[in-house]
MITORVEX-464856 format. One record per residue: residue number from 1; x, z, y of N, C-alpha, C, CB in turn. Coordinates in steps of 0.1 Angstrom, whole numbers, padded with zeros to 4 digits. Glycine has a CB too. Layout:
N
REC   baba     n_u     n_w     n_v    ca_u    ca_w    ca_v     c_u     c_w     c_v    cb_u    cb_w    cb_v
REC    NUM       X       Z       Y       X       Z       Y       X       Z       Y       X       Z       Y
...
//
This chain:
186
REC   baba     n_u     n_w     n_v    ca_u    ca_w    ca_v     c_u     c_w     c_v    cb_u    cb_w    cb_v
REC      1    0038   -0192   -0165    0032   -0190   -0152    0039   -0179   -0145    0017   -0187   -0153
REC      2    0041   -0180   -0132    0047   -0170   -0124    0040   -0157   -0125    0048   -0175   -0109
REC      3    0048   -0146   -0127    0042   -0133   -0128    0047   -0124   -0116    0047   -0126   -0142
REC      4    0037   -0118   -0110    0039   -0110   -0098    0034   -0096   -0101    0032   -0116   -0085
REC      5    0043   -0086   -0099    0040   -0072   -0101    0036   -0066   -0087    0051   -0064   -0107
REC      6    0024   -0060   -0087    0020   -0053   -0075    0023   -0038   -0077    0004   -0055   -0072
REC      7    0033   -0033   -0071    0038   -0019   -0074    0032   -0009   -0064    0054   -0019   -0073
REC      8    0025    0000   -0070    0019    0011   -0062    0030    0022   -0060    0007    0018   -0069
REC      9    0035    0023   -0048    0047    0031   -0045    0046    0045   -0042    0054    0024   -0035
REC     10    0034    0051   -0043    0032    0065   -0041    0027    0072   -0053    0021    0067   -0029
REC     11    0031    0084   -0056    0027    0092   -0067    0020    0104   -0063    0039    0096   -0076
REC     12    0017    0106   -0050    0011    0118   -0045   -0003    0119   -0049    0012    0118   -0030
REC     13   -0008    0131   -0054   -0022    0133   -0057   -0030    0130   -0045   -0025    0148   -0062
REC     14   -0041    0123   -0046   -0050    0120   -0035   -0045    0109   -0027   -0053    0132   -0027
REC     15   -0035    0101   -0032   -0029    0091   -0024   -0039    0080   -0019   -0018    0085   -0032
REC     16   -0036    0075   -0007   -0044    0064   -0002   -0040    0051   -0008   -0043    0063    0013
REC     17   -0028    0050   -0013   -0022    0038   -0019   -0030    0033   -0031   -0008    0040   -0022
REC     18   -0036    0041   -0038   -0044    0036   -0050   -0055    0027   -0046   -0050    0048   -0058
REC     19   -0062    0030   -0036   -0073    0021   -0031   -0067    0008   -0025   -0082    0028   -0021
REC     20   -0056    0009   -0018   -0049   -0002   -0012   -0044   -0012   -0023   -0038    0002   -0003
REC     21   -0037   -0006   -0033   -0032   -0014   -0044   -0043   -0021   -0052   -0023   -0006   -0053
REC     22   -0053   -0014   -0054   -0065   -0021   -0062   -0071   -0032   -0053   -0075   -0010   -0065
REC     23   -0072   -0030   -0040   -0077   -0040   -0031   -0068   -0053   -0032   -0078   -0035   -0017
REC     24   -0055   -0051   -0030   -0045   -0062   -0031   -0047   -0069   -0045   -0031   -0057   -0029
REC     25   -0047   -0061   -0055   -0048   -0067   -0069   -0061   -0075   -0070   -0047   -0056   -0079
REC     26   -0072   -0070   -0065   -0085   -0076   -0066   -0084   -0090   -0059   -0096   -0068   -0060
REC     27   -0078   -0090   -0047   -0077   -0102   -0039   -0068   -0112   -0047   -0071   -0100   -0025
REC     28   -0057   -0107   -0053   -0048   -0116   -0060   -0054   -0122   -0072   -0036   -0108   -0064
REC     29   -0063   -0115   -0079   -0068   -0120   -0092   -0077   -0132   -0090   -0075   -0109   -0099
REC     30   -0081   -0134   -0078   -0090   -0146   -0075   -0081   -0159   -0073   -0098   -0144   -0062
REC     31   -0068   -0157   -0073   -0059   -0168   -0071   -0055   -0174   -0085   -0046   -0164   -0064
REC     32   -0051   -0187   -0085   -0047   -0193   -0098   -0032   -0197   -0098   -0055   -0205   -0100
REC     33   -0025   -0193   -0088   -0011   -0197   -0087   -0001   -0188   -0094   -0007   -0197   -0072
REC     34   -0005   -0176   -0099    0003   -0167   -0106   -0005   -0157   -0114    0013   -0159   -0096
REC     35    0001   -0150   -0123   -0005   -0138   -0129   -0001   -0126   -0122   -0001   -0137   -0145
REC     36   -0011   -0117   -0119   -0008   -0105   -0111   -0011   -0093   -0119   -0016   -0105   -0098
REC     37   -0002   -0083   -0119   -0004   -0071   -0126   -0001   -0059   -0117    0006   -0070   -0139
REC     38   -0010   -0049   -0118   -0008   -0037   -0110    0001   -0028   -0118   -0022   -0030   -0107
REC     39    0012   -0023   -0111    0022   -0014   -0118    0022   -0001   -0110    0036   -0020   -0118
REC     40    0017    0010   -0116    0016    0023   -0109    0027    0032   -0113    0002    0029   -0113
REC     41    0035    0036   -0103    0046    0045   -0107    0043    0057   -0114    0053    0049   -0094
REC     42    0031    0062   -0112    0026    0074   -0119    0027    0072   -0134    0011    0078   -0115
REC     43    0024    0060   -0139    0024    0057   -0153    0038    0058   -0160    0018    0044   -0156
REC     44    0049    0058   -0152    0062    0057   -0157    0069    0071   -0157    0070    0048   -0149
REC     45    0064    0080   -0150    0069    0094   -0150    0085    0095   -0149    0064    0102   -0162
REC     46    0090    0088   -0140    0105    0087   -0138    0110    0100   -0132    0109    0075   -0130
REC     47    0119    0107   -0138    0125    0119   -0131    0135    0114   -0121    0132    0128   -0142
REC     48    0141    0123   -0114    0152    0119   -0105    0162    0112   -0113    0158    0131   -0097
REC     49    0168    0102   -0108    0177    0094   -0115    0186    0102   -0124    0186    0085   -0105
REC     50    0185    0099   -0137    0192    0107   -0147    0200    0098   -0157    0182    0115   -0155
REC     51    0205    0087   -0152    0213    0078   -0161    0228    0082   -0158    0210    0063   -0158
REC     52    0236    0082   -0168    0250    0085   -0167    0258    0074   -0160    0256    0088   -0180
REC     53    0254    0062   -0162    0261    0050   -0156    0253    0044   -0144    0264    0040   -0167
REC     54    0260    0038   -0135    0253    0032   -0124    0244    0021   -0129    0264    0026   -0114
REC     55    0233    0018   -0123    0223    0008   -0127    0229   -0006   -0128    0211    0008   -0118
REC     56    0239   -0009   -0120    0246   -0022   -0120    0252   -0025   -0133    0256   -0023   -0109
REC     57    0255   -0015   -0141    0261   -0017   -0154    0251   -0021   -0165    0269   -0004   -0159
REC     58    0238   -0017   -0162    0227   -0021   -0171    0228   -0014   -0184    0228   -0035   -0174
REC     59    0235   -0002   -0185    0236    0005   -0197    0226    0017   -0197    0250    0010   -0200
REC     60    0214    0014   -0199    0203    0025   -0198    0202    0032   -0211    0190    0018   -0194
REC     61    0203    0046   -0210    0203    0054   -0222    0189    0061   -0224    0214    0064   -0222
REC     62    0182    0063   -0213    0169    0070   -0213    0158    0061   -0217    0167    0077   -0200
REC     63    0149    0066   -0226    0137    0057   -0229    0128    0054   -0217    0128    0065   -0239
REC     64    0127    0063   -0208    0119    0060   -0196    0125    0049   -0187    0116    0073   -0187
REC     65    0138    0049   -0187    0145    0038   -0179    0144    0025   -0186    0160    0042   -0178
REC     66    0145    0025   -0200    0143    0013   -0207    0129    0007   -0206    0147    0015   -0222
REC     67    0119    0016   -0206    0106    0011   -0204    0104    0005   -0190    0096    0023   -0207
REC     68    0109    0012   -0180    0108    0008   -0166    0115   -0006   -0164    0113    0018   -0156
REC     69    0127   -0007   -0170    0135   -0019   -0169    0128   -0031   -0175    0149   -0017   -0175
REC     70    0122   -0029   -0187    0115   -0039   -0194    0103   -0044   -0185    0110   -0035   -0208
REC     71    0096   -0035   -0179    0084   -0039   -0171    0089   -0047   -0159    0077   -0026   -0167
REC     72    0099   -0042   -0152    0103   -0049   -0140    0110   -0062   -0143    0113   -0040   -0132
REC     73    0117   -0063   -0154    0123   -0076   -0158    0113   -0086   -0162    0132   -0073   -0170
REC     74    0100   -0082   -0165    0090   -0091   -0169    0084   -0099   -0158    0079   -0084   -0177
REC     75    0087   -0095   -0145    0081   -0102   -0134    0091   -0111   -0127    0077   -0091   -0124
REC     76    0085   -0121   -0120    0093   -0131   -0112    0093   -0127   -0097    0086   -0145   -0113
REC     77    0084   -0118   -0093    0084   -0113   -0079    0075   -0101   -0078    0079   -0124   -0070
REC     78    0074   -0095   -0066    0067   -0083   -0064    0060   -0082   -0051    0077   -0071   -0065
REC     79    0050   -0074   -0050    0044   -0069   -0038    0044   -0054   -0039    0029   -0075   -0035
REC     80    0051   -0048   -0030    0052   -0033   -0030    0042   -0027   -0020    0066   -0029   -0027
REC     81    0033   -0019   -0025    0024   -0012   -0017    0029    0002   -0014    0009   -0011   -0024
REC     82    0032    0005   -0001    0039    0017    0002    0033    0024    0014    0053    0014    0005
REC     83    0033    0038    0013    0030    0045    0025    0043    0047    0033    0023    0059    0022
REC     84    0042    0052    0045    0054    0056    0053    0054    0072    0053    0054    0050    0067
REC     85    0065    0077    0048    0066    0092    0049    0078    0095    0058    0068    0098    0035
REC     86    0076    0102    0068    0087    0106    0077    0096    0095    0082    0096    0117    0070
REC     87    0089    0084    0086    0096    0072    0091    0103    0064    0080    0105    0075    0102
REC     88    0100    0066    0068    0108    0060    0057    0099    0058    0045    0120    0068    0054
REC     89    0107    0055    0034    0101    0052    0021    0098    0064    0013    0111    0043    0013
REC     90    0087    0065    0005    0084    0076   -0003    0096    0078   -0013    0071    0075   -0010
REC     91    0099    0091   -0015    0110    0094   -0025    0108    0088   -0039    0112    0109   -0026
REC     92    0096    0089   -0044    0093    0084   -0057    0096    0069   -0058    0079    0087   -0061
REC     93    0092    0062   -0048    0095    0047   -0048    0109    0044   -0047    0087    0041   -0036
REC     94    0116    0051   -0038    0131    0048   -0037    0138    0052   -0050    0137    0057   -0026
REC     95    0134    0063   -0056    0140    0067   -0069    0137    0056   -0080    0134    0080   -0074
REC     96    0125    0051   -0080    0121    0041   -0090    0129    0028   -0088    0106    0037   -0090
REC     97    0131    0024   -0076    0140    0012   -0073    0154    0015   -0077    0139    0009   -0057
REC     98    0159    0027   -0074    0173    0030   -0077    0177    0031   -0092    0177    0043   -0070
REC     99    0167    0032   -0100    0169    0033   -0115    0175    0020   -0120    0157    0036   -0122
REC    100    0172    0008   -0113    0175   -0005   -0119    0184   -0013   -0109    0163   -0012   -0122
REC    101    0189   -0024   -0114    0197   -0033   -0105    0194   -0047   -0109    0212   -0030   -0107
REC    102    0199   -0053   -0120    0197   -0067   -0123    0182   -0071   -0125    0204   -0070   -0136
REC    103    0174   -0061   -0128    0160   -0064   -0130    0153   -0068   -0117    0153   -0052   -0136
REC    104    0159   -0065   -0106    0153   -0068   -0093    0159   -0081   -0087    0156   -0057   -0083
REC    105    0171   -0085   -0091    0178   -0096   -0085    0171   -0109   -0086    0192   -0096   -0091
REC    106    0173   -0117   -0075    0168   -0131   -0075    0153   -0132   -0077    0175   -0139   -0085
REC    107    0146   -0122   -0071    0132   -0122   -0071    0127   -0120   -0057    0126   -0111   -0081
REC    108    0115   -0125   -0054    0109   -0123   -0041    0101   -0110   -0040    0100   -0135   -0038
REC    109    0100   -0105   -0028    0093   -0092   -0026    0086   -0093   -0013    0102   -0080   -0027
REC    110    0073   -0089   -0013    0065   -0088   -0001    0060   -0073    0000    0053   -0098   -0001
REC    111    0054   -0070    0011    0051   -0056    0014    0037   -0054    0020    0061   -0049    0023
REC    112    0030   -0044    0014    0017   -0040    0020    0019   -0025    0023    0005   -0042    0011
REC    113    0019   -0021    0036    0022   -0008    0040    0010   -0001    0047    0035   -0007    0048
REC    114    0011    0012    0048    0001    0019    0055    0007    0032    0061   -0012    0022    0047
REC    115    0001    0036    0072    0006    0049    0078    0001    0049    0093    0021    0049    0078
REC    116    0006    0059    0100    0001    0060    0114    0005    0049    0122    0006    0073    0120
REC    117    0016    0042    0119    0020    0030    0126    0020    0018    0117    0035    0032    0132
REC    118    0012    0018    0107    0010    0007    0098    0021    0007    0087    0011   -0005    0105
REC    119    0029    0017    0086    0039    0018    0076    0051    0009    0078    0033    0015    0063
REC    120    0052    0003    0090    0063   -0007    0092    0077   -0001    0091    0060   -0013    0106
REC    121    0079    0011    0095    0092    0017    0094    0097    0018    0079    0093    0030    0101
REC    122    0087    0021    0070    0091    0022    0056    0095    0008    0051    0079    0027    0048
REC    123    0087   -0002    0056    0090   -0016    0052    0104   -0020    0057    0079   -0026    0057
REC    124    0107   -0016    0069    0121   -0020    0074    0132   -0014    0065    0122   -0015    0089
REC    125    0130   -0002    0061    0140    0004    0051    0140   -0004    0038    0137    0019    0049
REC    126    0128   -0007    0033    0127   -0015    0021    0133   -0028    0021    0112   -0016    0016
REC    127    0133   -0035    0033    0139   -0048    0035    0154   -0046    0033    0136   -0054    0049
REC    128    0160   -0036    0039    0174   -0033    0037    0178   -0031    0022    0179   -0021    0045
REC    129    0170   -0023    0016    0172   -0020    0001    0171   -0033   -0007    0162   -0010   -0004
REC    130    0161   -0041   -0004    0159   -0054   -0011    0171   -0063   -0009    0146   -0061   -0005
REC    131    0177   -0064    0003    0189   -0072    0005    0200   -0068   -0004    0193   -0071    0019
REC    132    0202   -0055   -0005    0213   -0050   -0014    0211   -0053   -0028    0214   -0034   -0012
REC    133    0198   -0054   -0032    0195   -0057   -0046    0194   -0072   -0049    0182   -0050   -0050
REC    134    0197   -0080   -0039    0196   -0095   -0040    0182   -0099   -0042    0205   -0100   -0051
REC    135    0173   -0093   -0035    0159   -0097   -0035    0156   -0105   -0022    0149   -0085   -0037
REC    136    0147   -0114   -0023    0144   -0122   -0011    0131   -0116   -0006    0142   -0137   -0015
REC    137    0132   -0109    0006    0120   -0104    0012    0113   -0114    0021    0123   -0091    0020
REC    138    0100   -0116    0019    0093   -0126    0027    0089   -0120    0040    0080   -0130    0019
REC    139    0087   -0129    0050    0084   -0125    0064    0070   -0118    0065    0085   -0137    0073
REC    140    0060   -0125    0059    0047   -0120    0061    0045   -0106    0054    0037   -0130    0055
REC    141    0037   -0097    0061    0034   -0084    0055    0021   -0080    0059    0045   -0074    0058
REC    142    0016   -0070    0053    0003   -0064    0056    0006   -0049    0061   -0007   -0064    0044
REC    143    0002   -0046    0073    0004   -0033    0079   -0009   -0027    0082    0013   -0033    0092
REC    144   -0013   -0016    0075   -0026   -0010    0076   -0024    0004    0083   -0032   -0007    0062
REC    145   -0033    0006    0093   -0033    0018    0101   -0042    0029    0095   -0037    0015    0115
REC    146   -0036    0041    0095   -0045    0052    0090   -0056    0055    0100   -0036    0065    0089
REC    147   -0055    0050    0113   -0065    0053    0123   -0076    0043    0123   -0058    0053    0136
REC    148   -0073    0030    0119   -0084    0020    0120   -0088    0014    0107   -0079    0009    0129
REC    149   -0080    0016    0096   -0083    0010    0083   -0087    0020    0073   -0071    0002    0078
REC    150   -0087    0033    0077   -0091    0044    0068   -0101    0053    0076   -0079    0052    0063
REC    151   -0112    0055    0070   -0122    0064    0076   -0118    0079    0073   -0137    0062    0070
REC    152   -0117    0087    0083   -0112    0101    0081   -0098    0101    0075   -0122    0109    0073
REC    153   -0090    0091    0077   -0076    0090    0072   -0076    0090    0057   -0069    0102    0077
REC    154   -0087    0088    0050   -0086    0088    0035   -0095    0078    0028   -0090    0102    0031
REC    155   -0105    0073    0034   -0114    0063    0028   -0110    0049    0033   -0129    0066    0031
REC    156   -0105    0041    0024   -0100    0028    0028   -0111    0018    0031   -0091    0022    0016
REC    157   -0110    0013    0044   -0120    0003    0049   -0112   -0007    0057   -0131    0010    0057
REC    158   -0105   -0016    0051   -0096   -0025    0059   -0104   -0035    0067   -0088   -0033    0049
REC    159   -0098   -0038    0079   -0104   -0048    0087   -0104   -0062    0080   -0096   -0049    0101
REC    160   -0113   -0070    0082   -0114   -0083    0075   -0102   -0091    0077   -0126   -0091    0079
REC    161   -0095   -0090    0089   -0084   -0098    0092   -0072   -0096    0083   -0079   -0095    0107
REC    162   -0072   -0084    0076   -0061   -0081    0067   -0061   -0090    0055   -0061   -0067    0063
REC    163   -0073   -0096    0051   -0073   -0105    0040   -0064   -0117    0042   -0088   -0109    0037
REC    164   -0064   -0122    0054   -0055   -0133    0057   -0041   -0129    0056   -0058   -0138    0072
REC    165   -0037   -0117    0060   -0023   -0113    0058   -0020   -0111    0044   -0021   -0099    0066
REC    166   -0029   -0106    0035   -0026   -0105    0021   -0024   -0119    0015   -0038   -0098    0014
REC    167   -0033   -0129    0019   -0031   -0143    0014   -0018   -0148    0018   -0042   -0151    0020
REC    168   -0014   -0147    0031   -0001   -0152    0035    0011   -0145    0028    0001   -0149    0051
REC    169    0010   -0132    0026    0021   -0125    0018    0021   -0130    0004    0018   -0110    0019
REC    170    0010   -0132   -0003    0010   -0137   -0016    0015   -0151   -0017   -0004   -0135   -0023
REC    171    0011   -0159   -0007    0016   -0173   -0007    0031   -0173   -0007    0010   -0181    0005
REC    172    0037   -0165    0002    0051   -0165    0004    0058   -0159   -0008    0055   -0157    0016
REC    173    0053   -0149   -0014    0059   -0142   -0026    0059   -0152   -0037    0052   -0129   -0030
REC    174    0048   -0159   -0040    0048   -0169   -0051    0057   -0180   -0048    0033   -0174   -0053
REC    175    0057   -0186   -0036    0066   -0197   -0033    0081   -0194   -0035    0063   -0202   -0019
REC    176    0084   -0182   -0030    0098   -0178   -0031    0102   -0174   -0045    0101   -0166   -0022
REC    177    0093   -0168   -0052    0095   -0165   -0066    0098   -0178   -0074    0083   -0157   -0073
REC    178    0090   -0188   -0072    0092   -0201   -0078    0105   -0207   -0074    0080   -0210   -0076
REC    179    0108   -0207   -0061    0121   -0213   -0056    0133   -0206   -0062    0121   -0212   -0041
REC    180    0132   -0193   -0065    0144   -0185   -0070    0145   -0186   -0085    0142   -0171   -0066
REC    181    0135   -0192   -0092    0135   -0193   -0107    0148   -0198   -0113    0124   -0201   -0111
REC    182    0154   -0208   -0107    0167   -0213   -0113    0178   -0203   -0113    0171   -0226   -0106
REC    183    0178   -0193   -0104    0188   -0183   -0103    0186   -0172   -0114    0188   -0177   -0089
REC    184    0174   -0171   -0119    0171   -0161   -0129    0173   -0166   -0143    0157   -0156   -0128
REC    185    0177   -0178   -0145    0179   -0184   -0159    0192   -0178   -0164    0180   -0199   -0158
REC    186    0191   -0173   -0177    0203   -0168   -0183    0203   -0154   -0184    0215   -0173   -0177
//
């Protein structure tokens, strides 16, 4: 069965992303088209990139990199839950992505973002990064506003309409993950 990792891309204490990622995971677990697993960057404790060789060489020497690589390699596609920090991607998420190369390739990726403008600028940056890593980013995305989807900027209360966006994003990620499967053989 197709496996989709829902990556929680913030490691900040008190992060809003935890509630968002759990919400996406909860919605996903009611589906029967794939297996969904929540992957929290906090659990991997990745330092700033500390591998001697470029990730494209796949010669990982650090145990934390090997653990991260094994986890990412186990999925067929991803949904990345990300905040927007300073019009861009959180440093911890970018660092986690940069640790690997082949483990991301030929897999689909969708995005659930949040921020003052819905996190859309972070997603635009992630789409560029995904292209470089040979990932297929899907069109549909979920953009959550700190002003309307969070009470006091911290209590997650998404509008009902966002459920449809999550469904569309998951539909596309699963479809593209399945379509790309022949490219991942070998």
